[in-house]
Each structure stands twice: as structure tokens, then as C-alpha cells.
KEGUNU-388956 format. One line per 5 residues: number of its first residue (from 1); for each residue z, y, x of C-alpha. Coordinates in steps of 0.02 Angstrom, whole numbers, plus 32768, in hexadecimal, padded with zeros to 4 digits. Layout:
NUM) Z Y X | ...
This chain:
1) 856D 9EB3 40D6 | 84F5 9F40 40FE | 854F 9FDD 4112 | 8559 A066 40A3 | 84CE A111 40BA
6) 850E A189 4132 | 850E A22B 40CD | 844D A28C 40B9 | 8466 A333 4139 | 83FE A3B8 40F8
11) 83B7 A41B 41A0 | 836F A4B7 4184 | 82E9 A4EC 41E0 | 82B7 A5AE 4227 | 821B A5D9 423D
16) 8216 A5AF 42F2 | 8251 A4FE 42F9 | 818C A4D7 4291 | 8148 A526 4323 | 81AA A49B 43AD
21) 811A A416 43A5 | 8097 A499 43D5 | 8119 A4E8 4455 | 814F A44A 44AF | 8112 A3AD 444E
26) 819F A368 43F4 | 818B A315 4365 | 8216 A388 430E | 822E A2FB 4288 | 8243 A27C 42E8
31) 82C2 A2CA 436C | 8326 A2FE 42D5 | 8332 A25F 4294 | 8366 A211 433E | 83F0 A29F 4373
36) 8443 A29A 42BB | 842E A1E3 42AA | 842B A1D5 41DF | 83BC A20C 4164 | 838E A2D1 4164
41) 8330 A34A 40DF | 82DE A3D1 4134 | 82EC A472 40C2 | 8289 A4F7 40D5 | 82C1 A5A4 4093
46) 8233 A5F1 402D | 8268 A6A7 408F | 8223 A636 4120 | 8191 A5E8 40DB | 8153 A688 40B2
51) 8180 A6EB 4160 | 810B A66A 41AA | 8087 A67F 4121 | 808F A73D 414F | 8070 A6FE 4215
56) 7FC6 A68E 41EA | 7F96 A715 417F | 7FAA A7B3 41E9 | 7FDF A78C 4297 | 7F72 A770 434D
61) 7EEA A6E5 433C | 7F55 A66E 4389 | 7FF9 A68C 4329 | 7F8B A67F 42A3 | 7F5E A5C5 42DC
66) 8014 A59B 42F8 | 8050 A5E3 4262 | 7FD2 A576 41E3 | 8002 A4E3 425F | 80C9 A513 4230
71) 80A0 A506 4170 | 8048 A46C 4173 | 80F7 A423 41CF | 8151 A48E 4146 | 80FF A40C 40D8
76) 8176 A389 4109 | 81FC A3FC 40D1 | 8261 A419 4024 | 822A A4B4 400B | 82E1 A52A 3FC2
81) 82DF A5CE 3F5B | 838F A60F 3F81 | 8349 A6BD 3F00 | 8398 A717 3F8E | 8304 A761 3FE1
86) 8300 A7F2 3F8F | 839C A845 3FC9 | 8388 A7DD 4067 | 8372 A856 4105 | 831D A7BC 4153
91) 8301 A6FE 4151 | 837A A6E5 41CF | 83F8 A72B 415A | 83CF A6BB 40DB | 83D4 A612 413E
96) 847D A651 418B | 84C6 A65D 40D1 | 845A A5B1 4093 | 84A8 A569 4134 | 856D A59F 4113
101) 8559 A581 4057 | 8511 A4D1 4069 | 857E A49D 410B | 84D6 A46D 415C | 8495 A47E 420C
106) 8407 A4FA 4236 | 836C A4CB 42AF | 833D A544 42FB | 832C A595 43B3 | 832C A659 439B
111) 83CC A694 4417 | 8419 A708 439D | 8418 A6A3 42F7 | 8462 A627 436E | 84E7 A677 4394
116) 84FB A6D5 42D6 | 8512 A622 42B0 | 857A A5DC 432D | 85F0 A675 42FB | 860F A628 4242
121) 8621 A571 428A | 855B A538 4242 | 853A A4AB 42BC | 8473 A4DE 4312 | 8403 A46A 4345
126) 8387 A4B1 43C7 | 8303 A46F 4451 | 8351 A449 44F5 | 82F8 A457 45AB | 824D A458 454D
131) 8263 A39B 451A | 82DC A366 44A7 | 8354 A3A6 4426 | 840F A3C5 4427 | 8492 A3F4 43C9
136) 8513 A493 43B8 | 859D A464 434E | 85D0 A3C7 42D7 | 8594 A397 424B
């Protein structure tokens, strides 16, 4: 008898999560699969994609190159338009609202965003010791 499929977990990626492969040489999709030990669906909010596009367009040459790489990686994610972008103060606000509504973890290394997410009991996935991913909270 085969075990039932574990539920697919949605994981919202912050823009800095997509820079992790460049910074730390970590395959984030493989690491997420190992960490979560189940199928997952990487989610990229439209506001985060727009933030990356701005960086790829109007930043220092190094940041433009990194943001372009991050946008390539983002193609592996499901793009979600939360229709919240216009009134939102930042992509972080959109991430927090979506994570709270969907009850799913967020992959970010942004210290402030991590704190805001943990304050509302949203699990946070982050890089630990520059070598692997770790999760703070329960899925």
C-alpha cells in the first residue's frame, strides 16, 4: 500500500530568497524539498517580481546582473497577483498579508520581515550558517 500524498505546501519567496544561490551557492529548490520533506509550490507575488524588475532595470551593474539572475529563477515559481499591490506600502506588506491568509511559510533572509512574520506566527524559512536552509515555526 502506498502512503497518501503529503499535502503540497505553498512557500512564498521574498526577493532576497532568489539571491541565495548567487550569495551562498545553495540550490534553493532542492534545499526546500529536503527541508520540507514533501511537495511544495514556490510562490512569487507580483509585487515581489516588480521589485526585482526595478532592481534589474535601475540599480548598480552588479545588482542589475543579480536581479536578472533572480528573475530567471523566479520563472520556476508560480506567479500570483494578490490585487493588493496598489494600496500596499511594500512587497513585504503583500507577503505578510498573503502568508497570513494562506497559512503558508515564507522564505526570506530579511531580518525585519522575519520578525514581523514570527510576530503573527507565520513559519519562516531562512539561510542558516551560509550553508543550508532552516525553518522557524511549524508547518
